[in-house]
N, C-alpha and C positions, 0 to 999 in steps of 0.2 A: 364250158371253161376261160375260153378264148374271153368271154366276159367280163372274169372277174380276176382275170387274171391284167385285162389292162384300165380299170381303175388303182390296183392295187402298182402294176408300173407305174406310171401318173406319177402318185404320191411317192414313190421312191426318188424318182428322179427330182421331184419335188424338194423332198430333205437332203437331200443333192447336193441340189442347186443354193436352198439356203444355208448349209452346214459351208460350201464352199464360199458364199458371202461373206456368212460371218466371219469366217478363217481370216480374207483379206482383208476384211473391218477390223479385226481384232490381234492380227501380226505385228502392223507397228507402234501400238501401245504396248504390245509386248516384250516388243525392241527395246520400245522407253524404259518400259520398268528393270527391263535387266540391265542396262545400261546404267543407268542410274544406279545401279549395286557398284559399277567397276569407278574406279578413280580416272581422273582426267586423262594422266598421262598411259595406263591400258588404254584408255577409250582412241586417242593419239595413234599410240601402236599397234590397235589391230587386236588387242588378246581380249575383247569383249568376244564371249560363249552364248551358250542358248539359254543357259540358266545364271541363275543370281551370283554374284560375287562375295567379295566380304565387305563389303563397305557401303550395302545401301541403308544403315542406320544413322551412319556418321554423317553422311549424302544428306540423309532427312533431318534429323538435325541443324544441321547446319544453316540448311535451307528456310525450315521452319521457324530458330532462333535467331539468325543473322547472323552468326558466328562463321568467319570465317569471307561471308557474301559484304559483308560492311565495312571488311577490310581490303575489299578490291574496290571500294566506292560506286558499289549498284546500291541500289532502293533496296527499303527491307521487303522482302517476298508479304512478310503476315499484313504490314498492311497495305501494301499495292494488291492482293486477294479482299480486301473490305473495301477497298477504295473501289475496285470494280463489281464488286456485288451492289452498294449504295446507287454505284454509276447506273448501271445496269435495272437495277429496279424503280430510279426517279423515272426513268428512260420509258417504262413498260407500262407504270402506272399516267404518267404524264402523257402519252401517246395515248393509252386506253381511255381515259378521262379528258380527254380532247374531240377523239375522235365522235367518240358513243353519242354527245349530241349534237356533233356535228352530221353524221351520217344522220338522227331523228330528225334532224330540222329541214334537211334536203329531200326526205322521205316523205313525212309528214303535215308540214306546213306549204301553204300557198302563198308564195312573193312574187313581187316581178325579177323576170329574171332568175327564177328558180336553176333551172339549167344551165345559163354563164356561168351560175357560180358554181355551182359542184364542175363541168368541167374546168373551171380556174384552179378548184382542188384538185380535179386529177393534174391537170397542166402542169403541178409542181412534179410529180414525177422525175420531168426532166432536168431538172436541177435540183441534183442532189447535192450535199454536203460539200462533195469535193468541188466540183463545179463553180460555186458560189464562198468558196472557203477565203478569196482574199478579202472581201467585202464582210463575212461575217465573223471573223477574224480582228478586222477592226472595230465592228463596232462590240464583239465583245472585251477588246483591250477600253475602247473608250465608257463603257461603263464599268470599271474596275472588274470585271468579271474572271480575269486571270486565278490560275491556283485557285478554284472554288468550286463545288459540284451547280452552281448554276452553270458557268460558263463551260464544265464536262457537259450538261444536260437540256439546258435551253435552248441550244440552237438546233437540237436532235429531235425536237418532242413533236414538233406536227410531222404528221404521218397522214398521208393522200390514202393508201396503200390501204391502213385500218376502217378508213373512210368510207373506201369504197365496198370494203368489202363485211361492213357493220351494216352498209346501205340494203347489200341483197341479202342478209339474212335479215333484216325487216322487210324487204318485198315480200317475203317468201311467209311471212307471217298474215292469215286471211285476213279478209277487207271486212270481215261479220264480228271478229274479235275487236276490232276499232271500230265499229257502230256500236256493239255492246257497251263498251268504255263508254262510249261517247249518248246511249241513252241513257246510262246509270249516273252521268251527271257527273264522272271522271274528268279533271282538271290534266291538260294537257301534261304538264309533271307526274302528276295520278300516275296518266297512266306511263309514262316513260320508267318511273320507279317497278309499280306492283305488276308489271305485265312485259314492257320492252326488256329490262334488265334480265330480271330469272328468264324468260326462252331465248333471249343470248349466252347465256352464262356457257356455252361448249363451246360458242365461237369466240368469247372472252376468255377462256382456255387454253385455244387454241393460239390465241393472237397471242398471249401472255408467256407461250413458250418461244413465239418466233420473235418476239420482240425483246427477251429478256438476253435471247442468243445473240440478235442484232448489235444490242446496245455492250452485250459482254465483249465483246468479237472489235467494237471499237479501237482504229489505232492513231491516226492522220490526224483526227483534229485533237483527243490529250494529248499526243505531241505536241499540237503545237500551241494550246488553248495553259499548258502544263510547263513553266517553268524551274519548280521545283521540286525534287527529287522524291517530298514527300510526298506530292499527289498524283506520283505514278501510276497507271492503272497494272493489271499482271500481263498485256500482251506487249505494255511497252518494255516491262521488269525481261521478257523472253526472249524480245529483240535484242536489249544492249548483253544478255549472257551472250544470246548465237553473236553476238559481235565482239565481243570476250575474247570469244573462243574462236573468232574466225582470224583474229588479229594474233592467235598463237597462246595462247593463257589456257592450259588445260581447265577448263568450265564447263565442259561436254555434260558431265554426270551430274551439275549443277541444273544446265539445262532442262535436260531429261523431265529432272526431278520438276522443276519447277511446270514445266510441260503438262506433268501429268497434274499437277497439282491445282493447276487453272481448268482442267477438265470437273473438276469435283460439283462445283455447283451448279456450272449448265446440266449436266448430267444427274443432279439431285434435282431439277428444276423439271426435267424433261420425264424421268422417273414416276414424281410424285402427281403428275397431271397426264402419264399416259395414257388415259380412258377417254378425257374426256377432251385431251388434244385427237386422238384417234375421231372420234365424234364428230368434234368441233369442224375437221377437216372432212368430212362425211357431207357434212351438212348445208357447208358453205357450197362442195363442190357442185349441190341440189341447187 
């Protein structure tokens, strides 16, 4: 009887722990959702309860359409969402498009100083965009890349992390498969397209989620490389709304609503690729 009760007790404790963790994660989102349904004056006065207020529909209409937001000289939130989505997609596609052939080259090709060149790629992890931001900005300005998707994405595309993870995935592919492809007369590019990429789809999916969120959360570089409000990203808009609210304007309801809208694209990407994402993480660990 005790042997039966022990697994049931462990299962109950595990479910309870998961429920508590889920509540901790959901509570800030719930608070933001409820706070967005009150007007800014109620928020500042501390009259926000645990259930929805009467101004939720009006708040989201103002945020989505721009009425009331534009009057405060703030960027258009709908345009900022589109800009952030395009920027995150370009960064994700660019990083994967560069990292895949780079990892393929350092894994399967024999050339002088191969280990040195891979180590040099890996060392770039010590130089994130924040460290080299001044010379990178000067280069972007000299090449007239300000206020453009090229300026927003190109300096962020190179990725040593993705190259390293793809290399680990390629090293796990059996050597017999490589020999079989060579005996069949497959060229390196044919081997890369027909075998390497299909076998790496779970790793690609996992990195797609990680890199999309990385691109979506960028703040410092877009803040420097954009001088027009029409090129503002959604993270920049949230920062400006928070600054406006901190200065005394009652716009916390707009801030909360914008933050919730900013969650939608990353959550959609995670949910859409959840199965491949989990499989990719477990395979990369191996």
